[in-house]
Backbone bond lengths (Angstrom), bond angles and torsions (degrees), N, CA, C in turn:
res aa  C-N    CA-C-N  psi(-1)  N-CA   C-N-CA  omega(-1)  CA-C   N-CA-C  phi
1 M - - - 1.451 - - 1.508 110.81 -
2 Q 1.334 117.21 -44.90 1.457 122.42 179.98 1.519 109.59 -63.56
3 Q 1.340 117.44 -39.03 1.469 122.17 179.79 1.538 110.12 -63.52
4 T 1.329 115.81 -41.30 1.466 120.58 179.53 1.521 110.48 -65.05
5 K 1.331 116.09 -41.22 1.462 119.92 178.51 1.525 112.02 -62.92
6 K 1.344 117.34 -42.03 1.451 121.35 176.88 1.523 110.77 -62.45
7 Y 1.322 116.16 -42.59 1.467 121.43 179.71 1.519 110.76 -61.87
8 L 1.341 116.64 -46.80 1.467 120.35 179.25 1.523 112.09 -63.85
9 T 1.338 116.70 -38.67 1.467 120.80 176.99 1.526 109.94 -63.68
10 F 1.339 116.52 -44.05 1.436 121.68 177.43 1.556 110.92 -59.57
11 C 1.323 117.12 -45.91 1.465 121.58 179.53 1.538 110.62 -62.66
12 Y 1.326 115.44 -43.97 1.472 119.24 178.05 1.529 111.09 -59.98
13 N 1.327 117.74 -45.38 1.442 120.91 179.59 1.539 112.03 -63.54
14 C 1.333 116.83 -39.49 1.477 120.61 176.18 1.529 111.17 -62.09
15 L 1.322 115.67 -44.49 1.468 119.19 178.16 1.518 111.99 -63.94
16 S 1.323 116.83 -37.60 1.467 121.24 177.98 1.515 110.78 -62.61
17 L 1.351 116.78 -44.62 1.450 120.44 178.12 1.527 111.18 -65.07
18 L 1.317 116.97 -40.89 1.462 121.10 177.80 1.532 110.29 -62.45
19 K 1.329 116.71 -43.70 1.453 120.73 -179.00 1.520 110.55 -63.66
20 T 1.337 117.68 -43.52 1.474 120.62 178.84 1.521 110.79 -63.23
21 G 1.319 116.50 -42.39 1.468 119.13 176.57 1.513 113.16 -63.34
22 L 1.347 116.17 -41.21 1.465 120.73 178.48 1.533 110.64 -64.01
23 Q 1.329 116.86 -40.59 1.474 119.40 -179.90 1.515 110.81 -63.57
24 E 1.346 118.12 -39.26 1.456 120.12 178.06 1.508 110.60 -67.80
25 I 1.326 117.84 -41.51 1.473 121.08 178.11 1.520 109.80 -64.36
26 I 1.325 116.65 -44.30 1.462 119.83 -179.37 1.506 111.95 -63.48
27 S 1.324 117.17 -37.58 1.472 120.18 178.21 1.530 110.70 -58.02
28 V 1.311 116.31 -44.24 1.483 120.13 177.80 1.521 109.27 -69.16
29 K 1.336 117.00 -41.43 1.457 120.33 -178.56 1.537 112.01 -65.84
30 I 1.328 117.81 -34.51 1.447 120.77 178.79 1.517 108.88 -62.89
31 K 1.310 117.98 -44.77 1.466 121.65 177.84 1.498 110.36 -60.60
32 T 1.348 116.06 -42.80 1.475 120.84 178.72 1.519 110.01 -64.16
33 I 1.329 118.36 -42.99 1.466 121.24 -178.89 1.519 110.39 -61.85
34 I 1.344 117.35 -43.46 1.462 120.29 179.45 1.506 110.51 -61.99
35 I 1.328 118.56 -43.38 1.463 121.47 177.38 1.516 111.19 -61.57
36 V 1.344 117.48 -44.80 1.455 121.06 179.22 1.507 111.35 -61.91
37 I 1.341 117.03 -42.47 1.468 119.85 179.91 1.531 110.19 -62.93
38 L 1.321 116.95 -45.12 1.455 119.39 179.96 1.542 112.12 -63.77
39 L 1.324 116.05 -42.18 1.469 119.11 177.49 1.520 110.84 -66.55
40 S 1.343 117.25 -40.22 1.447 119.87 177.61 1.515 112.48 -60.26
41 S 1.338 116.21 -39.11 1.459 119.07 179.95 1.511 110.95 -66.55
42 I 1.337 116.45 -34.89 1.464 119.95 178.23 1.536 109.37 -66.82
43 F 1.360 116.92 -47.87 1.448 120.11 -179.10 1.500 112.01 -66.21
44 A 1.352 116.30 -37.85 1.479 119.66 179.67 1.526 110.30 -64.57
45 S 1.342 116.63 -41.41 1.466 118.10 -179.82 1.524 111.42 -69.72
46 N 1.333 117.99 -30.12 1.459 120.47 179.03 1.506 112.27 -77.16
47 S 1.339 118.65 -19.22 1.444 121.30 -177.03 1.537 111.70 -92.81
48 G 1.329 117.85 8.24 1.442 121.50 178.29 1.507 113.25 91.61
49 A 1.287 120.21 -3.47 1.465 122.52 178.66 1.528 108.83 -83.60
50 S 1.326 116.01 152.78 1.459 120.17 178.09 1.514 109.25 -83.32
51 T 1.299 115.49 134.75 1.457 121.59 176.59 1.520 109.06 -122.43
52 G 1.338 115.41 120.66 1.467 119.79 178.28 1.496 110.65 -101.91
53 I 1.318 117.81 132.18 1.450 124.03 179.72 1.541 106.29 -126.52
54 G 1.329 116.14 129.69 1.463 117.72 -179.38 1.513 111.28 -165.26
55 I 1.339 113.88 -161.97 1.456 120.18 179.50 1.512 109.64 -125.67
56 M 1.328 114.02 156.01 1.474 120.70 173.70 1.517 106.40 -127.31
57 L 1.316 115.47 141.83 1.449 122.20 179.55 1.520 109.52 -121.39
58 G 1.311 116.61 134.36 1.453 122.03 -178.47 1.506 108.57 139.91
59 D 1.312 115.14 -132.45 1.460 119.94 176.19 1.535 107.63 -130.44
60 P 1.340 116.56 95.87 1.460 130.42 14.15 1.539 112.78 -90.36
61 T 1.324 114.48 165.99 1.470 123.00 171.78 1.512 105.75 -114.44
62 G 1.357 116.27 128.70 1.451 117.97 -179.26 1.522 113.13 167.63
63 L 1.313 114.95 -150.11 1.454 124.82 -175.73 1.527 109.40 -89.39
64 S 1.346 116.49 138.47 1.459 121.59 175.94 1.512 108.79 -126.36
65 L 1.317 115.74 128.60 1.483 121.76 177.48 1.511 108.97 -122.33
66 K 1.333 115.42 136.72 1.462 120.15 177.26 1.519 108.77 -133.67
67 F 1.324 114.37 127.16 1.456 120.93 179.84 1.521 108.92 -109.70
68 N 1.317 117.91 139.42 1.420 120.86 177.24 1.538 109.50 -62.26
69 D 1.327 117.10 130.40 1.466 121.55 -177.50 1.525 113.36 57.25
70 F 1.313 116.25 31.53 1.469 120.74 178.94 1.519 107.37 -146.53
71 P 1.353 119.56 158.38 1.447 120.64 -177.86 1.531 114.09 -61.27
72 I 1.308 114.06 162.57 1.448 122.86 174.39 1.527 105.87 -85.73
73 L 1.313 118.06 133.85 1.456 123.09 177.77 1.513 109.40 -116.24
74 G 1.301 117.33 137.98 1.461 121.04 176.87 1.512 110.67 -136.47
75 I 1.320 115.37 137.32 1.452 121.73 176.14 1.521 105.31 -131.79
76 G 1.315 116.78 126.63 1.450 119.06 -178.32 1.483 111.68 -167.09
77 A 1.321 114.62 -170.35 1.441 121.75 176.78 1.517 108.64 -116.01
78 G 1.326 115.65 143.10 1.468 118.94 176.91 1.523 109.78 -77.25
79 L 1.331 115.09 177.16 1.454 119.40 -179.28 1.524 110.82 -60.76
80 G 1.318 115.99 -29.80 1.463 120.04 177.26 1.525 109.57 -93.11
81 R 1.306 114.71 -144.09 1.467 118.52 -177.93 1.518 108.96 -109.15
82 H 1.320 117.01 77.44 1.463 119.80 174.26 1.520 110.05 -151.09
83 L 1.330 114.01 149.19 1.462 120.55 174.05 1.500 108.28 -85.19
84 H 1.289 116.04 138.83 1.484 122.64 -174.44 1.542 107.25 -127.24
85 I 1.333 117.37 119.50 1.440 122.30 176.31 1.539 107.87 -123.70
86 H 1.330 116.57 129.09 1.453 117.42 178.53 1.512 110.66 -139.95
87 C 1.323 112.98 159.03 1.482 121.07 179.37 1.524 105.50 -141.03
88 D 1.342 115.82 125.19 1.467 121.25 -178.01 1.518 111.03 -123.80
89 Y 1.320 115.73 147.54 1.447 121.67 171.85 1.535 107.71 -117.75
90 W 1.324 116.51 122.88 1.455 119.93 -179.60 1.520 109.84 -78.21
91 V 1.315 116.37 118.61 1.460 122.73 179.62 1.524 109.31 -78.28
92 K 1.332 116.33 -38.24 1.453 122.03 -179.08 1.526 108.53 -137.40
93 N 1.361 115.91 134.08 1.441 123.10 176.23 1.527 105.48 -141.79
94 A 1.323 116.41 104.63 1.460 120.75 -173.52 1.499 112.67 -132.87
95 T 1.331 117.36 159.91 1.442 121.76 177.99 1.522 110.09 -76.60
96 L 1.312 114.96 127.94 1.452 120.98 177.63 1.530 108.19 -86.84
97 S 1.306 115.77 -57.66 1.463 124.73 175.60 1.519 105.62 -159.26
98 D 1.295 117.31 119.47 1.442 120.87 -172.96 1.535 110.71 -49.66
99 P 1.324 121.07 126.14 1.459 130.95 14.27 1.534 113.17 -100.74
100 F 1.326 118.23 12.57 1.458 121.12 -176.25 1.512 112.17 -85.72
101 K 1.319 114.09 138.70 1.490 120.90 174.48 1.516 106.95 -124.05
102 W 1.336 114.65 154.83 1.459 120.36 174.80 1.528 107.93 -122.74
103 Y 1.321 114.72 159.78 1.460 118.40 178.11 1.523 110.51 -148.15
104 I 1.313 114.65 157.68 1.468 122.64 172.03 1.528 106.92 -142.19
105 G 1.284 115.67 142.32 1.448 118.95 -176.19 1.526 112.38 -147.68
106 I 1.317 113.57 -172.30 1.467 121.29 176.17 1.512 106.66 -138.65
107 G 1.319 116.35 145.24 1.445 118.99 -178.27 1.511 113.23 -162.49
108 G 1.294 115.16 -176.89 1.424 122.35 178.75 1.524 110.28 -129.13
109 K 1.332 115.29 161.01 1.477 118.20 178.06 1.506 109.69 -146.53
110 L 1.323 112.83 156.07 1.451 122.93 177.18 1.511 108.37 -126.21
111 L 1.326 117.91 126.86 1.457 122.96 176.43 1.516 108.62 -113.01
112 I 1.313 115.61 132.70 1.474 120.07 179.84 1.537 106.96 -127.93
113 G 1.316 116.00 110.98 1.471 121.34 179.44 1.524 109.52 -70.15
114 I 1.338 115.69 147.25 1.470 119.37 178.95 1.529 111.22 -119.58
115 G 1.301 116.23 22.81 1.460 120.37 170.85 1.527 113.57 83.84
116 G 1.315 113.80 168.48 1.466 119.92 170.92 1.496 116.51 96.76
117 S 1.306 120.53 12.78 1.465 120.65 -179.29 1.522 109.91 -156.58
118 N 1.324 114.66 159.91 1.453 119.70 175.32 1.519 112.28 -89.65
119 D 1.333 117.27 -7.62 1.464 120.55 176.10 1.522 108.37 -66.94
120 K 1.323 117.33 133.08 1.461 121.23 -173.96 1.522 113.24 -60.72
121 R 1.294 119.80 -24.07 1.467 119.93 179.10 1.507 111.15 -90.52
122 N 1.288 118.70 -9.78 1.478 120.50 -172.50 1.517 112.59 -112.93
123 D 1.323 117.95 -1.28 1.441 118.98 176.60 1.521 109.32 -86.29
124 D 1.312 119.29 -142.64 1.456 120.51 -178.89 1.523 112.24 -100.40
125 S 1.325 118.05 21.72 1.444 121.61 178.32 1.515 112.67 -78.40
126 I 1.315 115.20 161.78 1.462 122.54 176.68 1.524 107.79 -121.19
127 G 1.321 117.08 137.02 1.464 120.21 -179.32 1.499 111.93 -130.62
128 V 1.323 116.83 148.27 1.446 123.29 173.37 1.511 107.48 -126.22
129 G 1.310 116.68 148.69 1.459 117.42 -178.52 1.510 113.19 -160.50
130 I 1.326 114.28 172.40 1.448 121.57 172.46 1.531 107.36 -110.41
131 R 1.335 115.29 153.25 1.463 120.74 -178.93 1.508 110.02 -141.79
132 V 1.339 115.76 154.04 1.447 122.55 178.93 1.524 107.93 -128.18
133 P 1.356 117.92 91.69 1.459 119.01 -178.70 1.546 110.93 -74.62
134 I 1.330 114.14 135.44 1.461 122.33 177.08 1.521 105.57 -128.62
135 G 1.341 117.34 119.03 1.446 116.73 -172.45 1.506 114.57 -147.35
136 L 1.342 111.31 175.75 1.449 122.71 179.14 1.524 106.85 -127.89
137 Q 1.345 117.24 138.80 1.452 120.89 178.86 1.521 110.88 -138.69
138 V 1.308 115.86 151.17 1.444 122.67 175.88 1.505 108.16 -144.16
139 F 1.319 115.78 140.51 1.458 119.98 176.63 1.547 107.52 -94.26
140 A 1.324 115.92 110.74 1.469 121.62 -179.49 1.531 110.15 -71.83
141 A 1.289 116.19 -26.84 1.471 124.18 175.76 1.515 105.64 -149.07
142 D 1.330 116.63 176.32 1.469 119.03 -178.82 1.510 113.54 -56.51
143 N 1.326 117.76 -31.54 1.468 118.95 -175.99 1.511 113.05 -122.56
144 I 1.333 119.60 19.73 1.472 122.35 178.24 1.526 108.95 -127.39
145 E 1.323 115.96 117.49 1.471 122.60 179.43 1.519 109.27 -108.07
146 I 1.334 116.07 133.92 1.452 121.76 172.08 1.532 106.19 -111.83
147 F 1.336 116.77 136.20 1.467 118.84 -176.58 1.514 110.97 -143.13
148 G 1.311 115.29 159.04 1.454 123.08 172.08 1.524 107.45 -143.45
149 E 1.313 116.49 143.66 1.467 118.89 -179.79 1.518 112.29 -150.06
150 I 1.327 113.91 151.28 1.456 122.40 172.05 1.527 104.19 -118.86
151 T 1.324 115.99 134.52 1.463 119.59 -172.67 1.526 111.92 -132.46
152 P 1.359 117.88 93.76 1.443 118.78 173.18 1.500 111.34 -71.63
153 G 1.310 117.26 156.79 1.449 120.72 177.88 1.499 112.17 -172.95
154 I 1.332 114.54 -172.77 1.468 123.27 177.98 1.509 107.68 -132.50
155 V 1.323 116.53 137.10 1.483 121.30 -179.54 1.522 108.92 -125.38
156 L 1.317 115.54 135.84 1.462 123.54 175.03 1.536 106.34 -107.83
157 M 1.337 116.03 119.28 1.467 121.85 -176.59 1.524 110.64 -101.05
158 F 1.358 115.22 141.33 1.457 123.27 176.81 1.523 107.05 -126.62
159 G 1.327 116.18 149.22 1.462 118.89 176.07 1.502 110.34 122.20
160 T 1.334 115.96 -138.83 1.450 121.05 -179.26 1.525 109.94 -57.34
161 H 1.312 115.84 -41.64 1.448 122.07 175.31 1.525 108.42 -109.34
162 F 1.297 116.98 136.29 1.470 121.37 178.19 1.511 109.10 -125.73
163 G 1.304 117.07 132.82 1.453 119.36 177.31 1.504 111.61 158.84
164 M 1.330 115.60 -179.57 1.454 122.42 -178.39 1.521 108.09 -119.33
165 D 1.339 115.90 137.20 1.457 121.79 -178.80 1.520 109.77 -130.66
166 A 1.331 115.69 147.00 1.472 121.06 164.70 1.537 105.62 -73.64
167 D 1.301 116.35 149.40 1.469 120.81 -171.90 1.517 110.10 -145.10
168 I 1.327 116.60 141.00 1.456 120.16 173.66 1.528 107.91 -132.78
169 D 1.332 115.10 122.90 1.472 121.70 172.09 1.516 107.09 -103.98
170 A 1.314 116.41 152.92 1.470 121.01 175.50 1.522 107.12 -149.72
171 A 1.336 115.22 137.06 1.441 118.68 -179.86 1.542 110.90 -154.10
172 I 1.325 115.30 154.28 1.446 122.54 169.93 1.507 105.98 -123.12
173 G 1.312 116.80 155.30 1.458 116.61 -179.85 1.515 111.41 -175.87
174 F 1.306 113.47 -171.49 1.467 120.60 176.55 1.519 108.81 -144.91
175 R 1.332 114.05 156.48 1.472 121.20 175.08 1.518 108.11 -133.98
176 F 1.309 114.64 138.15 1.452 122.90 174.96 1.541 107.08 -103.06
177 Y 1.327 116.57 126.83 1.461 121.56 -175.97 1.513 111.66 -94.46
178 L 1.316 116.19 130.86 1.479 122.17 -178.77 1.533 109.64 -83.58
């Protein structure tokens, strides 16, 4: 029994060190990701592709970027205390009834807890998952898109809490095209 307790304590300490190291790496990577996204939007707009920049409100709330013929990128905060980064590729984007379009896609997401809660997504855990965005969009003007989406998915959490959860994100927002 004592041996098992020592082994579990050792495993917990190893996981804690790994989590701390991952959080430091992710902090640097987040800054790098933001710089890459901003530079990509500049290059995409200079190459003749449309780049949409806007906000999304809901879960997550934050920045939304859309590149013509490129995945949708989102960086924001969840309803609780976690950073939410996702990237989606629209498999289908078709006209529902002019001017409305619908879309369905597949994507991935990264959740990074920033502490302060007992909720498994809001503590210091890290999660990765897959998502399936299903949405509706309308262009209010040539360069202004209004959208809403519901995104079911699955998230695998690591850290203080470990496990897999079903997940649903929902957001409304707009993007201004450069």
